[in-house]
N, C-alpha and C positions, 0 to 999 in steps of 0.2 A: 490285371484281375488284381485284387487289393484284400486280398488273404490274411482271415483277423483269426488272431487265436481262441480254442475252443478248452473248457473242460469238458472231459465226457464224469456225469453221475450216473451213469443205471450200471448196476451190479452194487450202488449204494443205498447205509439205511439213513431215515431218517436223520439219527445222530449222529451220525460220524461226516453229516455234507456242513454242515458249520466251521468247521478247523479248515478242509478243502475249499471253498469259495471264498472264506477269511486270507488267507493263504494267496488264493493265488490273488484275487485284489492287489496285495501290495507285489506281487513282481509283476503287475502290468503297470502300475504306479511306478516299480524301478527301473521297467524299460522301455516308458513311455510311450504304451499302449492305451486307451483310453477307450478304446472299443472291442469288447469280445465279447464270444459266446457260451455259452454253460448248456449243455446238451442234459437233458435230467428225464426224457424219453413223456410220455401219456398216459402209463398205464394209472390211472386211478386216481389223479393231479397228486398224488403226498406230496415226491419230491418238489416238483410244483411248487406247491406250497410254500411246502418248509423254503425255501432257495427267495420266493418273494418275500419270503418273510426279514430272513436275513438282508438281499437288499435296498428291503422299505427302511433298513432300522442304520440302514453303515453311512454316515458325511461321506465319504469316495464315489458316493453313486449318485450322478447325476441327476439318469433316467436309465430307465428296463423296463422290457417292453414284451408276449412276444411275439415267436414270430408267421409275420402273417397268417398260413389256412391250420400252419405245424406247432399246435400247443407243445409240442416235448422241447421247444429250442428257444431257448430265450436268449436273446440280445442285451447287453449292459453297456452305457455309457457313464466311464467318467468324469468326475471335475477337473479339467482342466489346470484353476488352479493348487491341483494339491500335491503336481506333478514333486522328485526332491526337485531343491536350486541347486544345481550343478555348480555352481561357485565354490560351496564349500571343500 
């Protein structure tokens, strides 16, 4: 079973998630992980909307989508050509 890394944004505010999401993207790129989960919850859709806005304009993100029928979870896929060069 392939377990994906995840970040849980429950309890955060719209203002605090930007740094958390951007840092999580950087960390996954450094670790060579190109797919991960963001748990933002469904209540009102405020965090989902803000999360998707962050992802939409991030140059490292290949695509993202809501997981099946659970709109409280977003799956993110990063561009593999953005991996750090291990030869340096």
